[in-house]
C-alpha positions in Angstrom: 10.5 -51.7 11.8 10.2 -48.3 9.4 13.3 -46.6 9.0 14.9 -44.1 12.2 14.8 -41.4 10.4 10.9 -42.5 9.5 10.3 -42.7 13.2 12.2 -39.9 14.6 10.2 -36.6 16.0 13.2 -34.2 16.2 12.2 -32.5 12.3 9.2 -31.3 10.2 6.1 -28.9 11.8 5.3 -29.5 15.2 1.8 -29.9 15.5 1.8 -32.2 13.1 4.4 -34.2 14.5 2.5 -34.4 17.5 -0.7 -35.6 16.6 0.8 -37.6 14.8 1.9 -39.5 17.5 -0.8 -38.4 20.1 -3.5 -40.1 18.3 -2.6 -44.3 18.2 -2.0 -43.5 21.7 -5.0 -42.0 22.5 -6.7 -44.4 20.3 -4.2 -47.3 22.2 -5.7 -46.2 25.7 -9.4 -45.8 24.3 -8.9 -49.3 24.2 -7.2 -50.4 26.8 -9.9 -48.2 28.4 -12.9 -50.0 26.9 -11.9 -53.0 27.7 -11.8 -52.2 31.2 -15.5 -50.0 30.6 -16.7 -53.1 29.0 -16.2 -55.5 32.4 -17.8 -52.6 33.7 -20.9 -52.6 31.9 -21.5 -56.2 31.5 -21.5 -56.4 35.1 -23.5 -53.4 36.2 -26.0 -54.4 33.6 -26.2 -58.7 34.0 -25.1 -59.5 37.3 -26.1 -56.1 39.3 -25.2 -52.7 41.5 -23.8 -54.7 44.4 -21.1 -56.2 41.5 -20.5 -53.2 40.1 -19.8 -52.0 43.4 -17.1 -54.7 43.8 -15.3 -53.9 40.6 -15.6 -50.2 41.2 -14.1 -50.5 44.9 -10.7 -52.5 43.8 -9.5 -49.3 41.2 -7.8 -47.1 43.3 -6.1 -50.4 45.0 -5.2 -51.5 41.6 -3.8 -48.3 40.3 -1.8 -47.9 43.3 -0.1 -51.4 43.0 0.5 -50.8 39.2 1.2 -47.3 39.7 4.7 -47.7 40.5 6.1 -49.8 37.9 4.3 -47.4 35.0 6.3 -44.6 37.0 9.6 -46.8 37.0 9.3 -47.9 33.4 9.1 -44.2 32.0 12.9 -44.2 33.1 13.5 -47.0 30.9 11.5 -45.3 27.6 12.8 -42.1 28.1 16.4 -42.9 28.5 16.0 -45.3 25.4 13.7 -42.4 23.6 17.0 -39.8 23.8 19.6 -42.5 22.7 17.2 -43.0 19.9 17.2 -39.3 19.5 20.9 -39.3 19.8 21.1 -42.1 17.0 23.1 -44.3 19.7 22.0 -47.7 19.0 24.1 -49.8 21.1 22.7 -47.3 24.0 19.5 -48.1 23.0 19.3 -51.3 22.7 20.9 -52.0 25.7 18.4 -49.9 27.5 15.2 -51.9 26.3 17.2 -55.2 27.8 17.8 -53.1 30.9 14.1 -52.0 31.2 12.2 -55.5 29.9 14.2 -57.5 32.4 13.3 -54.9 34.8 9.6 -55.4 34.0 9.8 -59.7 34.4 11.2 -58.6 38.2 8.7 -56.3 39.0 6.2 -58.1 37.5 6.4 -60.8 39.6 7.0 -59.3 43.1 3.4 -57.4 42.0 2.0 -60.2 41.2 2.5 -61.5 44.3 1.4 -58.9 46.7 -1.9 -58.2 44.4 -2.4 -61.8 45.3 -2.0 -61.8 48.7 -1.8 -58.9 49.8 -4.8 -56.8 47.9 -7.8 -58.2 49.3 -6.6 -57.8 52.8 -6.3 -54.0 51.6 -10.0 -54.2 50.2 -10.6 -54.6 54.1 -8.5 -51.8 55.6 -10.1 -49.6 52.7 -13.7 -50.2 54.4 -14.9 -51.9 51.3 -18.8 -53.1 52.1 -19.3 -56.2 53.1 -22.2 -57.0 50.9 -19.3 -56.4 47.7 -16.0 -57.4 49.7 -15.8 -61.1 48.8 -16.8 -60.3 45.2 -14.3 -57.1 45.1 -11.7 -59.9 46.6 -12.4 -62.2 43.9 -11.6 -59.7 41.5 -8.3 -58.5 42.7 -7.0 -61.8 43.3 -7.8 -62.9 39.5 -6.5 -59.6 38.4 -3.2 -59.6 39.6 -2.8 -62.9 38.6 -2.1 -61.5 35.0 0.1 -58.4 36.3 3.1 -59.8 34.6 1.5 -59.6 31.1 0.5 -56.3 31.8 3.7 -55.3 32.7 5.5 -56.3 30.1 3.3 -55.1 27.7 3.6 -51.4 29.2 7.2 -51.7 29.0 7.3 -53.0 25.4 4.7 -50.6 24.0 6.7 -47.9 25.8 10.1 -48.8 24.5 8.2 -49.0 20.9 6.8 -45.3 21.2 10.1 -44.1 22.3 11.5 -45.3 18.9 8.5 -43.4 17.5 6.4 -46.3 17.0 3.2 -45.9 18.2 0.7 -47.7 15.9 1.4 -51.0 16.4 0.9 -50.8 20.4 -2.4 -49.5 19.0 -3.3 -52.7 16.9 -1.7 -55.1 19.3 -4.7 -52.8 22.1 -7.8 -53.4 19.8 -7.1 -56.9 19.7 -6.8 -57.1 22.9 -10.1 -55.2 23.1 -11.6 -57.7 20.7 -11.0 -60.5 23.0 -12.1 -59.5 26.0 -14.9 -58.5 24.6 -16.1 -61.9 23.4 -14.7 -63.3 26.8 -16.5 -61.2 28.9 -19.8 -62.4 26.7 -18.5 -65.7 27.3 -17.2 -65.5 30.8 -20.1 -63.4 32.6 -22.9 -63.6 30.1 -23.1 -67.4 28.7 -21.3 -69.2 31.6 -22.4 -67.0 34.4 -19.2 -66.4 36.1 -19.7 -62.7 37.9 -16.9 -60.7 39.1 -14.8 -63.7 38.6 -15.3 -63.9 34.4 -14.7 -60.4 34.2 -11.5 -60.6 35.8 -10.7 -63.7 33.7 -11.2 -62.0 30.9 -8.9 -59.0 31.4 -6.3 -61.0 32.3 -7.1 -63.5 29.0 -6.7 -60.2 26.8 -3.8 -58.8 28.5 -1.7 -61.8 27.9 -2.3 -61.7 24.6 -1.3 -58.1 24.2 2.2 -58.8 26.2 2.3 -61.8 23.6 2.6 -59.2 20.5 4.6 -56.9 21.8 7.3 -59.2 22.6 7.4 -60.9 19.7 7.3 -57.3 17.9 10.4 -56.5 20.2 12.1 -59.6 18.6 11.8 -59.0 15.1 12.9 -55.4 15.1 16.3 -54.5 12.9 19.7 -56.5 14.0 21.0 -53.0 16.0 17.9 -52.5 18.0 15.7 -56.2 18.3 15.1 -57.8 21.9 17.5 -61.4 22.3 16.3 -62.7 25.2 20.3 -63.9 26.3 20.7 -60.4 26.5 18.2 -59.8 29.3 19.9 -58.8 32.2 20.5 -55.6 34.4 22.9 -52.9 33.2 25.0 -51.6 36.3 24.9 -47.8 35.1 22.1 -47.8 32.7 19.8 -48.9 35.8 20.9 -46.3 38.2 19.8 -43.7 35.5 16.4 -45.8 34.8 15.8 -45.1 38.3 17.2 -41.6 38.8 14.0 -40.8 36.5 11.2 -43.8 36.9 11.8 -43.9 40.6 10.8 -40.7 41.2 7.5 -41.0 38.3 6.9 -44.3 40.3 7.0 -42.5 44.0 4.3 -40.5 42.6 1.8 -42.8 41.4 2.0 -44.1 44.5 1.2 -41.2 46.5 -1.2 -40.1 43.9 -3.2 -43.3 44.5 -2.6 -43.4 48.1 -4.8 -40.2 47.9 -6.7 -41.8 45.8 -7.3 -44.6 47.9 -8.1 -42.5 50.9 -10.6 -41.5 48.8 -11.8 -44.6 47.6 -12.0 -45.3 51.4 -14.3 -42.3 51.8 -16.6 -43.1 48.9 -17.1 -46.1 50.8 -18.3 -44.9 53.8 -21.3 -43.6 51.8 -22.5 -46.9 50.9 -23.5 -48.9 47.6 -24.9 -46.2 45.9 -22.4 -43.9 45.8 -20.0 -46.3 45.5 -21.4 -47.3 42.0 -22.0 -44.0 40.9 -18.3 -43.0 41.6 -17.5 -45.9 39.6 -20.1 -45.1 36.4 -18.8 -41.4 36.7 -15.3 -42.6 36.3 -15.9 -45.1 33.7 -17.9 -41.7 31.9 -15.5 -39.6 32.3 -12.3 -41.8 31.1 -12.0 -40.3 27.5 -11.0 -37.2 28.6 -8.3 -38.5 31.1 -7.6 -40.9 28.1 -6.8 -37.7 26.0 -5.2 -36.2 29.3 -2.6 -38.9 29.5 -2.0 -39.4 25.9 -1.1 -36.0 25.5 1.3 -36.5 28.5 3.0 -39.7 27.4 3.5 -38.0 23.5 5.0 -34.9 24.9 7.4 -36.7 27.1 8.7 -38.8 23.7 8.4 -35.6 21.8 11.0 -33.8 24.2 13.3 -37.1 25.0 14.2 -37.4 21.1 14.5 -34.2 20.5 16.8 -33.3 24.0 18.7 -36.3 22.4 19.1 -34.5 19.3 19.8 -31.5 21.6 17.2 -29.3 20.0 16.2 -27.2 23.1 14.0 -24.7 21.2 12.3 -26.8 19.4 11.1 -28.3 23.4 9.9 -25.1 24.1 7.7 -24.7 20.8 6.6 -28.2 21.3 5.4 -27.3 25.1 3.3 -24.3 23.9 2.1 -26.2 21.1 0.7 -29.2 23.3 -0.4 -27.0 26.1 -3.0 -25.3 23.6 -4.1 -28.4 22.0 -4.8 -30.5 25.0 -6.7 -27.6 27.2 -8.6 -26.9 24.2 -9.9 -30.9 23.3 -10.1 -31.5 27.3 -12.5 -28.8 27.4 -14.5 -29.3 24.2 -14.6 -33.1 25.8 -15.7 -32.1 29.1 -18.4 -29.6 27.7 -19.9 -32.7 25.8 -20.0 -34.8 28.7 -21.3 -32.6 31.1 -24.2 -31.9 28.5 -24.6 -35.6 27.9 -24.0 -37.4 31.5 -27.1 -38.5 32.4 -27.5 -40.4 29.3 -24.0 -41.9 29.4 -24.1 -42.8 32.9 -27.0 -44.9 31.7 -24.7 -47.1 30.0 -23.6 -48.4 32.8 -26.7 -48.7 35.1 -30.4 -49.2 34.8 -30.3 -47.6 38.9 -32.0 -44.6 38.9 -30.9 -43.8 41.9 -27.3 -44.5 40.9 -27.3 -42.1 37.7 -28.6 -39.2 39.8 -26.0 -39.7 42.2 -23.4 -40.0 39.2 -24.7 -37.0 37.9 -24.3 -34.9 40.6 -21.0 -35.8 41.3 -19.7 -35.0 38.0 -21.5 -31.3 37.9 -19.2 -31.1 41.0 -16.0 -32.2 39.2 -16.1 -32.0 34.9 -16.3 -28.4 34.5 -12.9 -27.9 35.6 -10.8 -31.0 34.0 -8.4 -28.7 31.8 -7.1 -27.2 34.6 -4.9 -30.9 34.7 -3.7 -30.3 31.5 -0.8 -28.4 32.8 0.3 -30.4 35.2 0.6 -33.4 32.3 2.3 -31.3 30.1 4.7 -29.7 31.9 5.5 -32.4 33.8 5.8 -34.6 31.1 8.3 -32.2 29.2 10.6 -32.4 32.3 10.6 -35.8 32.7 11.2 -36.3 29.1 14.7 -34.4 29.6 15.3 -36.7 32.4 14.1 -33.9 35.5 12.3 -36.1 37.1 12.5 -35.1 40.8 11.1 -31.6 41.0 7.5 -32.8 38.8 7.3 -35.3 41.2 7.6 -33.2 44.6 5.3 -30.6 42.8 2.4 -33.0 42.3 3.1 -35.1 45.3 2.7 -32.3 47.7 0.1 -30.2 45.5 -2.2 -33.1 44.5 -1.3 -35.9 47.2 -0.9 -34.3 50.5 -3.3 -31.6 50.2 -5.8 -34.3 49.2 -4.7 -36.2 52.3 -5.3 -33.1 54.2 -8.2 -32.7 53.3 -9.6 -35.8 53.7 -8.8 -36.0 57.5 -9.8 -32.2 58.4 -12.8 -31.0 55.9 -14.5 -34.2 54.5 -13.5 -36.1 58.4 -15.5 -33.5 60.1 -18.7 -32.8 57.6 -18.6 -36.1 55.8 -20.3 -34.6 52.9 -19.9 -35.8 49.3 -19.8 -32.1 47.9 -16.6 -31.4 49.6 -14.9 -35.1 48.8 -15.3 -34.4 45.0 -14.0 -31.1 45.6 -10.7 -32.0 46.7 -9.8 -32.7 42.6 -10.9 -29.4 41.2 -8.8 -27.9 43.9 -6.3 -29.9 44.1 -5.5 -29.9 40.3 -5.4 -25.6 40.3 -2.9 -25.3 42.9 -0.6 -28.0 41.1 -1.6 -26.1 38.0 -0.7 -22.8 39.3 3.0 -24.4 40.7 4.1 -26.1 37.6 3.5 -22.6 35.4 5.4 -21.3 37.7 8.5 -23.3 38.1 8.2 -24.3 33.9 8.4 -20.7 33.4 11.5 -19.6 35.2 12.8 -22.1 32.6 15.7 -23.1 35.6 14.8 -26.9 34.9 16.4 -27.3 31.3 19.4 -25.6 32.2 20.2 -27.7 34.8 19.7 -30.7 32.9 21.8 -29.6 30.0 24.8 -28.5 32.4 23.8 -31.9 34.5 25.0 -33.6 31.3 27.8 -31.6 29.9 25.6 -31.2 26.2 26.9 -28.9 23.5 24.9 -25.9 22.1 21.9 -26.0 21.2 21.5 -27.2 17.3 19.5 -25.2 15.2 
């Protein structure tokens, strides 16, 4: 592992440091999305539209059950990045062991919930009978391997908090290659259908988890993972939960809203479900960029907050916001231009392609509006200020969408109105975040809460 000095992001030109951290994260999320996309492409083209709808109908529920853990794990990575930025190796290592122990416990819980409860929830969501059996098979097998996914996400988050975004990228690239091979073997050659796609994903997740644990075991002695030290440190756990629980609840409420939207999509039948699934996969790179900027600014701010460089925090937010809006805006324009061609990768059904292109025209032009939510929210969480961003997002995005679905969509039942829930909620949330961030009280409160010294220049 590189030295701490080499890994820190508390020095140097901000845009260069952000991009140096951003691109490995982006490529990593690209590979993570790619092996999910491969499942969709192969199922859609070699099994059929109903099988594609089956995989797509599980997406919101998968995200819901995974989301709380991913948000919760951010508490460990934010805390670790602050200790690492401050040069406190003892508490960095304690945070690592508490975080990994938490991932093992919650991974087992999520596996049980996913295997036994998720198939029943698909029925509650109104998944069509034509694809329900395949959807239940896919989700049971997917969550049978959830523990590996939890361990990888926590472990890779820990490495990124230390400034190492390169090796998580390498592990995802390896997992992606394995997943593509397994997809062709299980689905195309062995004819296992959606079960084969799920088995391929689980296998690749297991390999990525093994690789990240192997690296953590080989870190320098002052930072490495030691199995005998795996335990929950009470004080650190409390701080992790203080940061992570609000973020986890945000994911849960966000995905609950998406579950309701998925239920609305399911009411339009197989073609719309397949079209929406293809749209989500087509526009995935946009959200990979968005998420990569969010992770980058959270870690960047976390280390600089630990180093007490508050001016650098403010500068990094401005730089990150400008880069993210520009890049997402350009990519969205490109996706809109070639959307029919891209949709054709996932399905050969012309009716599905037409429906997908129409849905994209209603949503994609507004993608850049979401960037202030990612950047401002990520910056606040990087300092440990987690409750307010969660309240803003849950209110302006999640609660708004629920109200929208049960009023406007329920009354008129039009796919255009269902799609409109996205851009309208993004605009509302971005405005509230902008006002909250510019007031500046959030950073002063965090500095006062932990009693830090005046800013180091």
